C-alpha positions as CSV (number, residue, x, y, z in Angstrom):
1,X,-6.1,-12.9,5.1
2,X,-2.6,-13.8,6.2
3,X,0.7,-11.9,6.5
4,X,3.2,-12.1,3.7
5,X,6.9,-13.0,4.4
6,X,9.6,-10.4,3.5
7,X,10.7,-12.5,0.5
8,X,7.1,-12.6,-0.8
9,X,6.9,-8.8,-0.4
10,X,10.1,-8.5,-2.4
11,X,8.7,-10.7,-5.2
12,X,5.6,-8.5,-5.4
13,X,7.7,-5.4,-5.4
14,X,9.9,-6.7,-8.2
15,X,6.7,-7.4,-10.2
16,X,5.3,-3.9,-9.5
17,X,8.7,-2.3,-10.4
18,X,8.3,-3.8,-13.9
19,X,5.0,-2.0,-14.4
20,X,2.8,-4.6,-12.7
21,X,-0.9,-4.2,-11.9
22,X,-2.5,-5.4,-8.7
23,X,-5.9,-5.4,-7.0
24,X,-5.3,-5.9,-3.3
25,X,-8.3,-6.6,-1.0
26,X,-7.6,-6.7,2.7
27,X,-10.2,-8.1,5.2
28,X,-10.9,-6.0,8.3
29,X,-8.8,-6.5,11.4
30,X,-11.1,-8.6,13.6
31,X,-9.5,-11.7,15.2
32,X,-7.0,-12.1,12.2
33,X,-3.2,-12.2,12.2
34,X,-1.6,-8.9,11.9
35,X,-0.9,-7.7,8.3
36,X,1.8,-5.3,9.6
37,X,4.3,-6.3,6.9
38,X,1.9,-5.6,4.1
39,X,0.7,-2.4,5.8
40,X,4.3,-1.1,6.2
41,X,5.1,-1.9,2.6
42,X,2.0,-0.1,1.3
43,X,2.7,3.0,3.4
44,X,6.4,3.3,2.7
45,X,6.4,2.5,-1.0
46,X,3.0,3.8,-2.2
47,X,1.7,6.1,0.6
48,X,-1.3,3.9,1.3
49,X,-2.3,3.9,5.0
50,X,-4.3,0.7,5.8
51,X,-5.8,0.9,9.2
52,X,-5.6,-1.9,11.8
53,X,-9.3,-1.4,12.6
54,X,-12.9,-2.2,11.8
55,X,-15.2,0.5,10.5
56,X,-18.5,0.7,12.5
57,X,-21.6,2.8,12.0
58,X,-23.5,3.8,15.2
59,X,-26.6,4.8,13.2
60,X,-27.6,1.4,11.8
61,X,-28.9,-1.8,13.4
62,X,-26.0,-3.7,11.8
63,X,-23.0,-1.5,12.7
64,X,-20.4,-3.5,10.9
65,X,-22.3,-3.3,7.6
66,X,-20.8,-0.4,5.7
67,X,-22.9,1.2,3.0
68,X,-21.5,3.1,0.1
69,X,-24.2,4.9,-1.7
70,X,-24.2,7.1,-4.8
71,X,-27.4,9.0,-3.9
72,X,-27.1,10.5,-0.5
73,X,-30.7,11.9,-0.7
74,X,-32.2,8.5,-0.1
75,X,-30.4,8.0,3.2
76,X,-30.6,11.5,4.6
77,X,-33.9,10.8,6.4
78,X,-32.6,7.7,8.0
79,X,-29.4,9.4,9.2
80,X,-31.1,12.5,10.6
81,X,-31.3,16.1,9.4
82,X,-27.7,16.9,10.4
83,X,-26.2,13.6,9.1
84,X,-24.9,14.8,5.8
85,X,-22.4,17.7,6.3
86,X,-22.1,20.4,3.6
87,X,-18.5,19.5,3.0
88,X,-19.1,15.7,2.5
89,X,-17.1,14.8,-0.6
90,X,-19.5,11.9,-1.5
91,X,-19.0,8.2,-1.3
92,X,-17.6,7.8,-4.9
93,X,-14.8,9.8,-6.4
94,X,-16.4,11.8,-9.2
95,X,-13.0,12.3,-11.0
96,X,-11.5,8.8,-11.2
97,X,-12.3,6.6,-14.1
98,X,-13.2,3.6,-11.9
99,X,-16.0,5.4,-10.1
100,X,-16.9,8.4,-12.3
101,X,-20.7,8.4,-12.9
102,X,-21.2,5.4,-10.6
103,X,-24.9,5.0,-9.7
104,X,-25.1,1.7,-7.8
105,X,-24.6,1.0,-4.1
106,X,-22.1,-1.2,-2.3
107,X,-22.7,-3.1,0.9
108,X,-19.5,-4.2,2.6
109,X,-19.8,-6.8,5.4
110,X,-17.0,-5.4,7.5
111,X,-14.2,-3.1,6.2
112,X,-11.0,-1.5,7.4
113,X,-10.0,2.1,6.6
114,X,-7.8,2.8,3.6
115,X,-6.4,6.3,3.2
116,X,-3.5,8.2,1.6
117,X,-0.6,9.8,3.5
118,X,0.7,13.3,2.8
119,X,2.9,13.8,1.0
120,X,2.9,10.7,-1.2
121,X,6.3,9.1,-2.0
122,X,8.1,10.5,-5.0
123,X,6.8,9.3,-8.3
124,X,3.4,8.2,-6.8
125,X,0.0,9.7,-7.4
126,X,-3.2,8.4,-5.9
127,X,-6.8,9.1,-5.0
128,X,-9.3,7.9,-2.5
129,X,-12.1,6.4,-4.8
130,X,-14.5,5.0,-2.1
131,X,-15.6,6.6,1.2
132,X,-18.1,5.5,3.8
133,X,-21.1,7.5,4.8
134,X,-20.8,10.2,7.4
135,X,-20.7,9.3,11.1
136,X,-18.8,6.1,10.4
137,X,-15.7,5.7,12.6
138,X,-12.7,3.4,12.8
139,X,-12.8,1.1,15.9
140,X,-9.3,0.3,17.1
141,X,-10.1,-1.7,20.2
142,X,-9.9,-5.4,19.5
143,X,-12.5,-6.3,22.2
144,X,-15.0,-3.8,20.9
145,X,-14.5,-5.1,17.3
146,X,-15.3,-8.6,18.3
147,X,-18.5,-7.4,20.0
148,X,-19.4,-5.1,17.2
149,X,-20.6,-2.5,19.8
150,X,-20.0,1.0,18.5
151,X,-18.2,3.0,21.2
152,X,-16.1,5.7,19.8
153,X,-13.0,6.9,21.7
154,X,-11.5,10.4,21.2
155,X,-8.5,9.0,19.4
156,X,-10.5,7.0,16.8
157,X,-11.0,8.9,13.5
158,X,-14.5,9.5,12.3
159,X,-16.3,11.4,9.6
160,X,-16.2,9.5,6.3
161,X,-13.1,7.1,6.3
162,X,-11.7,6.0,3.0
163,X,-12.4,2.5,1.9
164,X,-10.4,2.2,-1.3
165,X,-7.6,4.0,-3.1
166,X,-6.2,3.9,-6.7
167,X,-2.4,4.4,-7.1
168,X,-0.2,5.0,-10.1
169,X,3.5,4.8,-9.6
170,X,6.3,5.6,-12.1
171,X,8.8,2.9,-13.1
172,X,12.0,2.8,-15.1
173,X,10.6,0.2,-17.6
174,X,10.6,1.7,-21.1
175,X,7.7,1.0,-23.5
176,X,9.6,0.0,-26.7
177,X,11.1,3.0,-28.4
178,X,8.4,5.4,-27.4
179,X,10.6,7.2,-24.9
180,X,7.9,6.6,-22.3
181,X,7.9,4.4,-19.2
182,X,5.3,2.0,-18.1
183,X,3.5,2.9,-14.9
184,X,2.6,0.5,-12.1
185,X,-1.1,0.6,-11.0
186,X,-2.5,-0.5,-7.7
187,X,-6.1,-0.6,-6.3
188,X,-6.3,-1.3,-2.5
189,X,-9.7,-2.1,-1.0
190,X,-10.3,-2.5,2.8
191,X,-12.6,-5.4,2.3
192,X,-12.4,-8.9,0.8
193,X,-16.1,-9.7,0.9
194,X,-16.7,-7.4,-2.1
195,X,-15.6,-10.2,-4.4
196,X,-17.1,-13.1,-2.5
197,X,-20.0,-15.2,-3.8
198,X,-22.4,-13.4,-1.3
199,X,-20.9,-10.0,-2.2
200,X,-21.3,-10.5,-5.9
201,X,-25.1,-10.5,-5.6
202,X,-24.8,-6.7,-5.6
203,X,-24.5,-5.4,-9.1
204,X,-22.5,-2.4,-7.7
205,X,-19.8,-4.9,-6.6
206,X,-19.6,-6.4,-10.0
207,X,-19.3,-3.0,-11.7
208,X,-16.7,-1.8,-9.2
209,X,-14.5,-4.9,-9.7
210,X,-14.9,-4.8,-13.5
211,X,-14.1,-1.1,-13.7
212,X,-11.1,-1.7,-11.4
213,X,-9.7,-4.4,-13.7
214,X,-10.3,-2.3,-16.8
215,X,-8.4,0.6,-15.3
216,X,-5.6,-1.7,-14.0
217,X,-5.2,-3.1,-17.5
218,X,-5.5,0.3,-19.2
219,X,-8.7,-0.7,-21.0
220,X,-10.6,2.4,-20.0
221,X,-13.0,1.9,-23.0
222,X,-14.4,-1.1,-21.0
223,X,-15.3,1.1,-18.0
224,X,-19.0,1.6,-17.9
225,X,-22.1,1.5,-15.7
226,X,-23.5,-1.8,-16.8
227,X,-27.2,-2.5,-17.0
228,X,-28.9,-3.8,-14.0
229,X,-30.0,-7.0,-15.8
230,X,-32.4,-8.2,-18.4
231,X,-35.9,-6.7,-18.3
232,X,-39.0,-8.9,-18.2
233,X,-40.0,-9.7,-21.9
234,X,-43.3,-8.2,-22.9
235,X,-46.3,-10.6,-23.1
236,X,-47.8,-10.5,-26.6
237,X,-51.5,-11.2,-26.7
238,X,-53.9,-11.7,-29.6
239,X,-57.1,-9.7,-29.8
240,X,-59.1,-12.6,-28.4
241,X,-56.7,-13.1,-25.5
242,X,-56.8,-9.4,-24.7
């Protein structure tokens, strides 16, 4: 929510250079202090481009509510027949362990774009693991963001902006005598509400956070699509009660 000082950035970088793991959630840029120091560090060191914007959708009655859905079929009717382009890559990355097979929706109350630059810095690999639905765009104008009135300008990117990325970075820290080095891992999400009390009412949010923590700690065997909850127990009746 607030900018970090250069010495704080250096402390975080020292931790990551030792093979650290970090989940970074950045609230959208709407009336908040600039996070330019964090943004510059993420872009220069890890190739993560965090937009100074607010994602808006002109096709919903709540334009700042960004939906991330696994099943595009159930929203096609509401978005119009031309809403889902043939080349739409989907909201969830089908190849990354965090989101592979994900079947639950996310609802982000305000988000900023998170993308990857090309080429990525040396020793860094990454992937966009969450995208918004088509026809979402990144609002750069601060006044428009405060009013939440969708009005896209020609220089504002649209399509399906990225919402979260997963990064692996090589370090020089050796893992015992295995001749291997420990990688640093980083997940950046353009929304902090995903982990709030109100955000956690969505099972998709819980699953995404749990999967992210499992991947960050290299506990991939814990990654799963968790059940939606306990089912109602059956009511057992006697013959007379039936």
